[in-house]
N, CA, C, O and CB atoms as a CASP TS submission, in Angstrom:
PFRMAT TS
TARGET T0000
AUTHOR 0000-0000-0000
METHOD Language model
MODEL 1
PARENT N/A
ATOM      1  N   MET     1       0.846  -1.178   0.000  1.00  0.00           N
ATOM      2  CA  MET     1       0.000   0.000   0.000  1.00  0.00           C
ATOM      3  C   MET     1       0.892   1.243   0.000  1.00  0.00           C
ATOM      4  O   MET     1       1.720   1.424   0.893  1.00  0.00           O
ATOM      5  CB  MET     1      -0.963  -0.003   1.225  1.00  0.00           C
ATOM      6  N   ASP     2       0.716   2.075  -0.991  1.00  0.00           N
ATOM      7  CA  ASP     2       1.478   3.318  -1.070  1.00  0.00           C
ATOM      8  C   ASP     2       0.720   4.440  -0.384  1.00  0.00           C
ATOM      9  O   ASP     2      -0.491   4.586  -0.548  1.00  0.00           O
ATOM     10  CB  ASP     2       1.773   3.687  -2.534  1.00  0.00           C
ATOM     11  N   LEU     3       1.441   5.215   0.374  1.00  0.00           N
ATOM     12  CA  LEU     3       0.867   6.395   1.006  1.00  0.00           C
ATOM     13  C   LEU     3       1.527   7.632   0.417  1.00  0.00           C
ATOM     14  O   LEU     3       2.743   7.662   0.225  1.00  0.00           O
ATOM     15  CB  LEU     3       1.045   6.349   2.551  1.00  0.00           C
ATOM     16  N   LEU     4       0.741   8.633   0.137  1.00  0.00           N
ATOM     17  CA  LEU     4       1.260   9.872  -0.405  1.00  0.00           C
ATOM     18  C   LEU     4       0.987  11.017   0.559  1.00  0.00           C
ATOM     19  O   LEU     4      -0.068  11.075   1.190  1.00  0.00           O
ATOM     20  CB  LEU     4       0.645  10.162  -1.777  1.00  0.00           C
ATOM     21  N   LEU     5       1.936  11.912   0.662  1.00  0.00           N
ATOM     22  CA  LEU     5       1.754  13.106   1.474  1.00  0.00           C
ATOM     23  C   LEU     5       0.906  14.084   0.677  1.00  0.00           C
ATOM     24  O   LEU     5       1.313  14.526  -0.397  1.00  0.00           O
ATOM     25  CB  LEU     5       3.127  13.741   1.881  1.00  0.00           C
ATOM     26  N   ALA     6      -0.262  14.426   1.189  1.00  0.00           N
ATOM     27  CA  ALA     6      -1.197  15.292   0.462  1.00  0.00           C
ATOM     28  C   ALA     6      -0.999  16.765   0.783  1.00  0.00           C
ATOM     29  O   ALA     6      -1.406  17.622  -0.001  1.00  0.00           O
ATOM     30  CB  ALA     6      -2.620  14.896   0.778  1.00  0.00           C
ATOM     31  N   ALA     7      -0.383  17.076   1.918  1.00  0.00           N
ATOM     32  CA  ALA     7      -0.164  18.472   2.312  1.00  0.00           C
ATOM     33  C   ALA     7       0.775  18.490   3.512  1.00  0.00           C
ATOM     34  O   ALA     7       0.951  17.480   4.193  1.00  0.00           O
ATOM     35  CB  ALA     7      -1.520  19.191   2.648  1.00  0.00           C
ATOM     36  N   GLY     8       1.361  19.628   3.755  1.00  0.00           N
ATOM     37  CA  GLY     8       2.230  19.809   4.919  1.00  0.00           C
ATOM     38  C   GLY     8       2.190  21.268   5.323  1.00  0.00           C
ATOM     39  O   GLY     8       2.196  22.154   4.467  1.00  0.00           O
ATOM     40  N   PHE     9       2.150  21.521   6.604  1.00  0.00           N
ATOM     41  CA  PHE     9       1.973  22.885   7.088  1.00  0.00           C
ATOM     42  C   PHE     9       3.009  23.224   8.149  1.00  0.00           C
ATOM     43  O   PHE     9       3.489  22.354   8.876  1.00  0.00           O
ATOM     44  CB  PHE     9       0.565  23.076   7.647  1.00  0.00           C
ATOM     45  N   GLU    10       3.338  24.499   8.218  1.00  0.00           N
ATOM     46  CA  GLU    10       4.235  25.003   9.242  1.00  0.00           C
ATOM     47  C   GLU    10       3.409  25.825  10.229  1.00  0.00           C
ATOM     48  O   GLU    10       2.630  26.692   9.833  1.00  0.00           O
ATOM     49  CB  GLU    10       5.392  25.853   8.617  1.00  0.00           C
ATOM     50  N   ILE    11       3.586  25.545  11.500  1.00  0.00           N
ATOM     51  CA  ILE    11       2.923  26.328  12.542  1.00  0.00           C
ATOM     52  C   ILE    11       4.004  26.834  13.480  1.00  0.00           C
ATOM     53  O   ILE    11       4.707  26.041  14.107  1.00  0.00           O
ATOM     54  CB  ILE    11       1.840  25.481  13.315  1.00  0.00           C
ATOM     55  N   VAL    12       4.140  28.143  13.578  1.00  0.00           N
ATOM     56  CA  VAL    12       5.165  28.744  14.422  1.00  0.00           C
ATOM     57  C   VAL    12       4.627  28.830  15.848  1.00  0.00           C
ATOM     58  O   VAL    12       3.568  29.404  16.100  1.00  0.00           O
ATOM     59  CB  VAL    12       5.582  30.155  13.890  1.00  0.00           C
ATOM     60  N   MET    13       5.380  28.248  16.765  1.00  0.00           N
ATOM     61  CA  MET    13       4.999  28.240  18.175  1.00  0.00           C
ATOM     62  C   MET    13       6.134  28.847  18.999  1.00  0.00           C
ATOM     63  O   MET    13       7.256  28.965  18.506  1.00  0.00           O
ATOM     64  CB  MET    13       4.672  26.792  18.660  1.00  0.00           C
ATOM     65  N   PRO    14       5.860  29.233  20.243  1.00  0.00           N
ATOM     66  CA  PRO    14       6.932  29.738  21.107  1.00  0.00           C
ATOM     67  C   PRO    14       8.001  28.654  21.297  1.00  0.00           C
ATOM     68  O   PRO    14       7.691  27.466  21.383  1.00  0.00           O
ATOM     69  CB  PRO    14       6.362  30.192  22.487  1.00  0.00           C
ATOM     70  N   SER    15       9.243  29.085  21.360  1.00  0.00           N
ATOM     71  CA  SER    15      10.352  28.150  21.532  1.00  0.00           C
ATOM     72  C   SER    15      10.395  27.638  22.975  1.00  0.00           C
ATOM     73  O   SER    15      10.013  28.339  23.912  1.00  0.00           O
ATOM     74  CB  SER    15      11.694  28.825  21.157  1.00  0.00           C
ATOM     75  N   ASN    16      10.861  26.419  23.125  1.00  0.00           N
ATOM     76  CA  ASN    16      11.119  25.929  24.472  1.00  0.00           C
ATOM     77  C   ASN    16      12.588  25.540  24.623  1.00  0.00           C
ATOM     78  O   ASN    16      12.966  24.813  25.541  1.00  0.00           O
ATOM     79  CB  ASN    16      10.210  24.731  24.795  1.00  0.00           C
ATOM     80  N   TYR    17      13.411  26.048  23.689  1.00  0.00           N
ATOM     81  CA  TYR    17      14.841  25.742  23.703  1.00  0.00           C
ATOM     82  C   TYR    17      15.577  26.865  24.439  1.00  0.00           C
ATOM     83  O   TYR    17      15.780  27.947  23.888  1.00  0.00           O
ATOM     84  CB  TYR    17      15.396  25.569  22.247  1.00  0.00           C
ATOM     85  N   ILE    18      15.968  26.606  25.664  1.00  0.00           N
ATOM     86  CA  ILE    18      16.547  27.619  26.540  1.00  0.00           C
ATOM     87  C   ILE    18      17.818  28.257  25.957  1.00  0.00           C
ATOM     88  O   ILE    18      17.950  29.478  26.034  1.00  0.00           O
ATOM     89  CB  ILE    18      16.859  27.005  27.888  1.00  0.00           C
ATOM     90  N   PRO    19      18.769  27.485  25.372  1.00  0.00           N
ATOM     91  CA  PRO    19      19.974  28.135  24.845  1.00  0.00           C
ATOM     92  C   PRO    19      19.700  29.186  23.752  1.00  0.00           C
ATOM     93  O   PRO    19      20.525  30.076  23.546  1.00  0.00           O
ATOM     94  CB  PRO    19      20.899  27.084  24.295  1.00  0.00           C
ATOM     95  N   TRP    20      18.576  29.102  23.061  1.00  0.00           N
ATOM     96  CA  TRP    20      18.231  30.092  22.029  1.00  0.00           C
ATOM     97  C   TRP    20      17.326  31.184  22.584  1.00  0.00           C
ATOM     98  O   TRP    20      16.742  31.948  21.815  1.00  0.00           O
ATOM     99  CB  TRP    20      17.548  29.408  20.841  1.00  0.00           C
ATOM    100  N   GLY    21      17.203  31.268  23.886  1.00  0.00           N
ATOM    101  CA  GLY    21      16.464  32.359  24.496  1.00  0.00           C
ATOM    102  C   GLY    21      15.137  31.968  25.111  1.00  0.00           C
ATOM    103  O   GLY    21      14.445  32.827  25.657  1.00  0.00           O
ATOM    104  N   GLY    22      14.761  30.713  25.043  1.00  0.00           N
ATOM    105  CA  GLY    22      13.506  30.275  25.657  1.00  0.00           C
ATOM    106  C   GLY    22      12.285  30.798  24.923  1.00  0.00           C
ATOM    107  O   GLY    22      12.378  31.183  23.757  1.00  0.00           O
ATOM    108  N   PRO    23      11.148  30.817  25.591  1.00  0.00           N
ATOM    109  CA  PRO    23       9.884  31.136  24.937  1.00  0.00           C
ATOM    110  C   PRO    23       9.649  32.614  24.642  1.00  0.00           C
ATOM    111  O   PRO    23       8.736  32.944  23.885  1.00  0.00           O
ATOM    112  CB  PRO    23       8.784  30.646  25.768  1.00  0.00           C
ATOM    113  N   GLY    24      10.427  33.491  25.205  1.00  0.00           N
ATOM    114  CA  GLY    24      10.253  34.919  24.937  1.00  0.00           C
ATOM    115  C   GLY    24       9.204  35.548  25.843  1.00  0.00           C
ATOM    116  O   GLY    24       8.641  34.881  26.711  1.00  0.00           O
ATOM    117  N   PRO    25       8.946  36.836  25.636  1.00  0.00           N
ATOM    118  CA  PRO    25       7.983  37.547  26.481  1.00  0.00           C
ATOM    119  C   PRO    25       6.561  36.985  26.335  1.00  0.00           C
ATOM    120  O   PRO    25       6.197  36.432  25.297  1.00  0.00           O
ATOM    121  CB  PRO    25       7.989  39.037  26.136  1.00  0.00           C
ATOM    122  N   GLU    26       5.781  37.141  27.388  1.00  0.00           N
ATOM    123  CA  GLU    26       4.418  36.595  27.394  1.00  0.00           C
ATOM    124  C   GLU    26       3.568  37.154  26.260  1.00  0.00           C
ATOM    125  O   GLU    26       2.814  36.408  25.636  1.00  0.00           O
ATOM    126  CB  GLU    26       3.746  36.886  28.725  1.00  0.00           C
ATOM    127  N   ALA    27       3.672  38.446  25.981  1.00  0.00           N
ATOM    128  CA  ALA    27       2.871  39.043  24.906  1.00  0.00           C
ATOM    129  C   ALA    27       3.192  38.396  23.566  1.00  0.00           C
ATOM    130  O   ALA    27       2.294  38.144  22.762  1.00  0.00           O
ATOM    131  CB  ALA    27       3.115  40.558  24.830  1.00  0.00           C
ATOM    132  N   SER    28       4.460  38.130  23.326  1.00  0.00           N
ATOM    133  CA  SER    28       4.889  37.483  22.078  1.00  0.00           C
ATOM    134  C   SER    28       4.367  36.044  22.013  1.00  0.00           C
ATOM    135  O   SER    28       3.907  35.590  20.966  1.00  0.00           O
ATOM    136  CB  SER    28       6.437  37.498  21.962  1.00  0.00           C
ATOM    137  N   ARG    29       4.444  35.344  23.130  1.00  0.00           N
ATOM    138  CA  ARG    29       3.940  33.958  23.170  1.00  0.00           C
ATOM    139  C   ARG    29       2.451  33.921  22.871  1.00  0.00           C
ATOM    140  O   ARG    29       1.992  33.100  22.076  1.00  0.00           O
ATOM    141  CB  ARG    29       4.218  33.312  24.546  1.00  0.00           C
ATOM    142  N   ARG    30       1.699  34.802  23.504  1.00  0.00           N
ATOM    143  CA  ARG    30       0.249  34.828  23.292  1.00  0.00           C
ATOM    144  C   ARG    30      -0.101  35.153  21.840  1.00  0.00           C
ATOM    145  O   ARG    30      -1.032  34.580  21.273  1.00  0.00           O
ATOM    146  CB  ARG    30      -0.404  35.851  24.227  1.00  0.00           C
ATOM    147  N   GLN    31       0.658  36.082  21.243  1.00  0.00           N
ATOM    148  CA  GLN    31       0.407  36.459  19.855  1.00  0.00           C
ATOM    149  C   GLN    31       0.681  35.267  18.936  1.00  0.00           C
ATOM    150  O   GLN    31      -0.119  34.979  18.045  1.00  0.00           O
ATOM    151  CB  GLN    31       1.282  37.674  19.449  1.00  0.00           C
ATOM    152  N   ARG    32       1.800  34.573  19.142  1.00  0.00           N
ATOM    153  CA  ARG    32       2.121  33.405  18.308  1.00  0.00           C
ATOM    154  C   ARG    32       1.080  32.311  18.458  1.00  0.00           C
ATOM    155  O   ARG    32       0.683  31.686  17.475  1.00  0.00           O
ATOM    156  CB  ARG    32       3.500  32.855  18.667  1.00  0.00           C
ATOM    157  N   ILE    33       0.645  32.081  19.670  1.00  0.00           N
ATOM    158  CA  ILE    33      -0.358  31.032  19.898  1.00  0.00           C
ATOM    159  C   ILE    33      -1.683  31.416  19.251  1.00  0.00           C
ATOM    160  O   ILE    33      -2.372  30.556  18.700  1.00  0.00           O
ATOM    161  CB  ILE    33      -0.555  30.783  21.412  1.00  0.00           C
ATOM    162  N   GLY    34      -2.048  32.690  19.309  1.00  0.00           N
ATOM    163  CA  GLY    34      -3.278  33.143  18.656  1.00  0.00           C
ATOM    164  C   GLY    34      -3.236  32.933  17.151  1.00  0.00           C
ATOM    165  O   GLY    34      -4.205  32.465  16.554  1.00  0.00           O
ATOM    166  N   VAL    35      -2.108  33.281  16.541  1.00  0.00           N
ATOM    167  CA  VAL    35      -1.937  33.080  15.096  1.00  0.00           C
ATOM    168  C   VAL    35      -1.989  31.578  14.778  1.00  0.00           C
ATOM    169  O   VAL    35      -2.603  31.166  13.793  1.00  0.00           O
ATOM    170  CB  VAL    35      -0.584  33.703  14.604  1.00  0.00           C
ATOM    171  N   ALA    36      -1.345  30.778  15.613  1.00  0.00           N
ATOM    172  CA  ALA    36      -1.337  29.328  15.396  1.00  0.00           C
ATOM    173  C   ALA    36      -2.749  28.751  15.469  1.00  0.00           C
ATOM    174  O   ALA    36      -3.109  27.899  14.657  1.00  0.00           O
ATOM    175  CB  ALA    36      -0.433  28.637  16.430  1.00  0.00           C
ATOM    176  N   ARG    37      -3.540  29.198  16.419  1.00  0.00           N
ATOM    177  CA  ARG    37      -4.913  28.683  16.544  1.00  0.00           C
ATOM    178  C   ARG    37      -5.730  28.972  15.289  1.00  0.00           C
ATOM    179  O   ARG    37      -6.482  28.121  14.814  1.00  0.00           O
ATOM    180  CB  ARG    37      -5.607  29.299  17.770  1.00  0.00           C
ATOM    181  N   GLU    38      -5.571  30.190  14.756  1.00  0.00           N
ATOM    182  CA  GLU    38      -6.287  30.538  13.529  1.00  0.00           C
ATOM    183  C   GLU    38      -5.843  29.648  12.369  1.00  0.00           C
ATOM    184  O   GLU    38      -6.670  29.168  11.593  1.00  0.00           O
ATOM    185  CB  GLU    38      -6.062  32.018  13.178  1.00  0.00           C
ATOM    186  N   LYS    39      -4.545  29.435  12.260  1.00  0.00           N
ATOM    187  CA  LYS    39      -4.038  28.612  11.164  1.00  0.00           C
ATOM    188  C   LYS    39      -4.485  27.161  11.322  1.00  0.00           C
ATOM    189  O   LYS    39      -4.829  26.508  10.337  1.00  0.00           O
ATOM    190  CB  LYS    39      -2.506  28.689  11.099  1.00  0.00           C
ATOM    191  N   ILE    40      -4.482  26.660  12.542  1.00  0.00           N
ATOM    192  CA  ILE    40      -4.925  25.281  12.781  1.00  0.00           C
ATOM    193  C   ILE    40      -6.386  25.106  12.357  1.00  0.00           C
ATOM    194  O   ILE    40      -6.744  24.076  11.786  1.00  0.00           O
ATOM    195  CB  ILE    40      -4.752  24.904  14.274  1.00  0.00           C
ATOM    196  N   ALA    41      -7.217  26.090  12.630  1.00  0.00           N
ATOM    197  CA  ALA    41      -8.625  26.015  12.206  1.00  0.00           C
ATOM    198  C   ALA    41      -8.715  25.946  10.683  1.00  0.00           C
ATOM    199  O   ALA    41      -9.515  25.183  10.143  1.00  0.00           O
ATOM    200  CB  ALA    41      -9.426  27.236  12.738  1.00  0.00           C
ATOM    201  N   LYS    42      -7.901  26.739   9.991  1.00  0.00           N
ATOM    202  CA  LYS    42      -7.891  26.702   8.520  1.00  0.00           C
ATOM    203  C   LYS    42      -7.387  25.360   8.007  1.00  0.00           C
ATOM    204  O   LYS    42      -7.934  24.809   7.051  1.00  0.00           O
ATOM    205  CB  LYS    42      -7.020  27.835   7.959  1.00  0.00           C
ATOM    206  N   ILE    43      -6.348  24.840   8.640  1.00  0.00           N
ATOM    207  CA  ILE    43      -5.797  23.535   8.242  1.00  0.00           C
ATOM    208  C   ILE    43      -6.844  22.446   8.437  1.00  0.00           C
ATOM    209  O   ILE    43      -7.009  21.583   7.574  1.00  0.00           O
ATOM    210  CB  ILE    43      -4.517  23.203   9.056  1.00  0.00           C
ATOM    211  N   ALA    44      -7.549  22.479   9.558  1.00  0.00           N
ATOM    212  CA  ALA    44      -8.583  21.475   9.835  1.00  0.00           C
ATOM    213  C   ALA    44      -9.654  21.497   8.747  1.00  0.00           C
ATOM    214  O   ALA    44     -10.113  20.442   8.308  1.00  0.00           O
ATOM    215  CB  ALA    44      -9.224  21.721  11.221  1.00  0.00           C
ATOM    216  N   ALA    45     -10.052  22.680   8.313  1.00  0.00           N
ATOM    217  CA  ALA    45     -11.057  22.788   7.245  1.00  0.00           C
ATOM    218  C   ALA    45     -10.513  22.200   5.941  1.00  0.00           C
ATOM    219  O   ALA    45     -11.247  21.532   5.214  1.00  0.00           O
ATOM    220  CB  ALA    45     -11.473  24.269   7.032  1.00  0.00           C
ATOM    221  N   MET    46      -9.237  22.440   5.641  1.00  0.00           N
ATOM    222  CA  MET    46      -8.632  21.874   4.427  1.00  0.00           C
ATOM    223  C   MET    46      -8.579  20.352   4.498  1.00  0.00           C
ATOM    224  O   MET    46      -8.804  19.674   3.496  1.00  0.00           O
ATOM    225  CB  MET    46      -7.217  22.439   4.218  1.00  0.00           C
ATOM    226  N   VAL    47      -8.284  19.817   5.672  1.00  0.00           N
ATOM    227  CA  VAL    47      -8.239  18.366   5.847  1.00  0.00           C
ATOM    228  C   VAL    47      -9.630  17.768   5.632  1.00  0.00           C
ATOM    229  O   VAL    47      -9.772  16.747   4.959  1.00  0.00           O
ATOM    230  CB  VAL    47      -7.705  18.002   7.254  1.00  0.00           C
ATOM    231  N   VAL    48     -10.637  18.394   6.195  1.00  0.00           N
ATOM    232  CA  VAL    48     -12.011  17.914   6.023  1.00  0.00           C
ATOM    233  C   VAL    48     -12.380  17.888   4.541  1.00  0.00           C
ATOM    234  O   VAL    48     -13.052  16.969   4.073  1.00  0.00           O
ATOM    235  CB  VAL    48     -13.004  18.805   6.811  1.00  0.00           C
ATOM    236  N   ARG    49     -11.924  18.930   3.797  1.00  0.00           N
ATOM    237  CA  ARG    49     -12.209  18.989   2.352  1.00  0.00           C
ATOM    238  C   ARG    49     -11.278  18.098   1.538  1.00  0.00           C
ATOM    239  O   ARG    49     -11.423  17.995   0.320  1.00  0.00           O
ATOM    240  CB  ARG    49     -12.097  20.424   1.855  1.00  0.00           C
ATOM    241  N   ARG    50     -10.323  17.455   2.203  1.00  0.00           N
ATOM    242  CA  ARG    50      -9.346  16.570   1.570  1.00  0.00           C
ATOM    243  C   ARG    50      -8.548  17.267   0.472  1.00  0.00           C
ATOM    244  O   ARG    50      -8.274  16.689  -0.581  1.00  0.00           O
ATOM    245  CB  ARG    50     -10.047  15.360   0.996  1.00  0.00           C
ATOM    246  N   GLU    51      -8.182  18.518   0.738  1.00  0.00           N
ATOM    247  CA  GLU    51      -7.398  19.283  -0.218  1.00  0.00           C
ATOM    248  C   GLU    51      -5.976  18.731  -0.310  1.00  0.00           C
ATOM    249  O   GLU    51      -5.393  18.302   0.686  1.00  0.00           O
ATOM    250  CB  GLU    51      -7.373  20.767   0.175  1.00  0.00           C
ATOM    251  N   GLN    52      -5.441  18.751  -1.507  1.00  0.00           N
ATOM    252  CA  GLN    52      -4.051  18.376  -1.724  1.00  0.00           C
ATOM    253  C   GLN    52      -3.281  19.646  -2.057  1.00  0.00           C
ATOM    254  O   GLN    52      -3.571  20.334  -3.035  1.00  0.00           O
ATOM    255  CB  GLN    52      -3.913  17.304  -2.865  1.00  0.00           C
ATOM    256  N   LEU    53      -2.298  19.937  -1.224  1.00  0.00           N
ATOM    257  CA  LEU    53      -1.555  21.187  -1.342  1.00  0.00           C
ATOM    258  C   LEU    53      -0.057  20.917  -1.233  1.00  0.00           C
ATOM    259  O   LEU    53       0.349  19.910  -0.654  1.00  0.00           O
ATOM    260  CB  LEU    53      -2.003  22.194  -0.260  1.00  0.00           C
ATOM    261  N   PRO    54       0.766  21.807  -1.785  1.00  0.00           N
ATOM    262  CA  PRO    54       2.208  21.624  -1.605  1.00  0.00           C
ATOM    263  C   PRO    54       2.605  21.791  -0.140  1.00  0.00           C
ATOM    264  O   PRO    54       1.937  22.487   0.624  1.00  0.00           O
ATOM    265  CB  PRO    54       2.987  22.619  -2.478  1.00  0.00           C
ATOM    266  N   VAL    55       3.684  21.150   0.227  1.00  0.00           N
ATOM    267  CA  VAL    55       4.194  21.235   1.595  1.00  0.00           C
ATOM    268  C   VAL    55       4.768  22.634   1.825  1.00  0.00           C
ATOM    269  O   VAL    55       5.572  23.126   1.034  1.00  0.00           O
ATOM    270  CB  VAL    55       5.278  20.137   1.859  1.00  0.00           C
ATOM    271  N   GLU    56       4.344  23.260   2.912  1.00  0.00           N
ATOM    272  CA  GLU    56       4.897  24.564   3.278  1.00  0.00           C
ATOM    273  C   GLU    56       6.333  24.372   3.753  1.00  0.00           C
ATOM    274  O   GLU    56       6.659  23.388   4.418  1.00  0.00           O
ATOM    275  CB  GLU    56       4.032  25.254   4.383  1.00  0.00           C
ATOM    276  N   LYS    57       7.163  25.308   3.406  1.00  0.00           N
ATOM    277  CA  LYS    57       8.555  25.243   3.838  1.00  0.00           C
ATOM    278  C   LYS    57       8.863  26.466   4.681  1.00  0.00           C
ATOM    279  O   LYS    57       8.399  27.569   4.392  1.00  0.00           O
ATOM    280  CB  LYS    57       9.518  25.152   2.623  1.00  0.00           C
ATOM    281  N   GLY    58       9.638  26.262   5.706  1.00  0.00           N
ATOM    282  CA  GLY    58      10.021  27.356   6.593  1.00  0.00           C
ATOM    283  C   GLY    58      11.109  28.215   5.977  1.00  0.00           C
ATOM    284  O   GLY    58      11.405  28.097   4.788  1.00  0.00           O
ATOM    285  N   PRO    59      11.696  29.072   6.780  1.00  0.00           N
ATOM    286  CA  PRO    59      12.770  29.941   6.302  1.00  0.00           C
ATOM    287  C   PRO    59      13.953  29.123   5.778  1.00  0.00           C
ATOM    288  O   PRO    59      14.169  27.988   6.204  1.00  0.00           O
ATOM    289  CB  PRO    59      13.235  30.879   7.425  1.00  0.00           C
ATOM    290  N   LEU    60      14.703  29.701   4.863  1.00  0.00           N
ATOM    291  CA  LEU    60      15.846  29.010   4.242  1.00  0.00           C
ATOM    292  C   LEU    60      16.812  28.471   5.284  1.00  0.00           C
ATOM    293  O   LEU    60      17.294  27.345   5.159  1.00  0.00           O
ATOM    294  CB  LEU    60      16.587  29.952   3.296  1.00  0.00           C
ATOM    295  N   TRP    61      17.104  29.275   6.325  1.00  0.00           N
ATOM    296  CA  TRP    61      18.078  28.812   7.318  1.00  0.00           C
ATOM    297  C   TRP    61      17.597  27.555   8.025  1.00  0.00           C
ATOM    298  O   TRP    61      18.408  26.698   8.377  1.00  0.00           O
ATOM    299  CB  TRP    61      18.356  29.908   8.343  1.00  0.00           C
ATOM    300  N   GLN    62      16.288  27.430   8.240  1.00  0.00           N
ATOM    301  CA  GLN    62      15.765  26.220   8.878  1.00  0.00           C
ATOM    302  C   GLN    62      15.865  25.028   7.929  1.00  0.00           C
ATOM    303  O   GLN    62      16.198  23.919   8.346  1.00  0.00           O
ATOM    304  CB  GLN    62      14.302  26.429   9.321  1.00  0.00           C
ATOM    305  N   ASN    63      15.572  25.267   6.649  1.00  0.00           N
ATOM    306  CA  ASN    63      15.665  24.167   5.678  1.00  0.00           C
ATOM    307  C   ASN    63      17.080  23.643   5.572  1.00  0.00           C
ATOM    308  O   ASN    63      17.287  22.436   5.453  1.00  0.00           O
ATOM    309  CB  ASN    63      15.181  24.621   4.306  1.00  0.00           C
ATOM    310  N   ILE    64      18.063  24.538   5.613  1.00  0.00           N
ATOM    311  CA  ILE    64      19.462  24.122   5.527  1.00  0.00           C
ATOM    312  C   ILE    64      19.900  23.413   6.812  1.00  0.00           C
ATOM    313  O   ILE    64      20.554  22.371   6.764  1.00  0.00           O
ATOM    314  CB  ILE    64      20.368  25.338   5.255  1.00  0.00           C
ATOM    315  N   LEU    65      19.535  23.981   7.945  1.00  0.00           N
ATOM    316  CA  LEU    65      19.987  23.473   9.233  1.00  0.00           C
ATOM    317  C   LEU    65      19.324  22.153   9.611  1.00  0.00           C
ATOM    318  O   LEU    65      19.989  21.272  10.155  1.00  0.00           O
ATOM    319  CB  LEU    65      19.724  24.495  10.304  1.00  0.00           C
ATOM    320  N   PHE    66      18.037  21.995   9.339  1.00  0.00           N
ATOM    321  CA  PHE    66      17.292  20.842   9.844  1.00  0.00           C
ATOM    322  C   PHE    66      16.896  19.817   8.790  1.00  0.00           C
ATOM    323  O   PHE    66      16.252  18.824   9.129  1.00  0.00           O
ATOM    324  CB  PHE    66      16.071  21.316  10.522  1.00  0.00           C
ATOM    325  N   SER    67      17.253  20.016   7.539  1.00  0.00           N
ATOM    326  CA  SER    67      16.877  19.044   6.497  1.00  0.00           C
ATOM    327  C   SER    67      18.033  18.145   6.158  1.00  0.00           C
ATOM    328  O   SER    67      17.903  17.267   5.304  1.00  0.00           O
ATOM    329  CB  SER    67      16.393  19.754   5.236  1.00  0.00           C
TER
END
């Protein structure tokens, strides 16, 4: 059975990596979480509609560092 990736999404969340500065100020964390909640709702609707979309890619430095 072949499985295909139909979509991929990036959701920016507050960091929990202490050496890179931790989660940041509370206002910034709340703003990121609010944006993430909105995007998750949109993603959920796309999944329900079974949309096939290209995989979202993060910033170039992340693609180089983590791929």
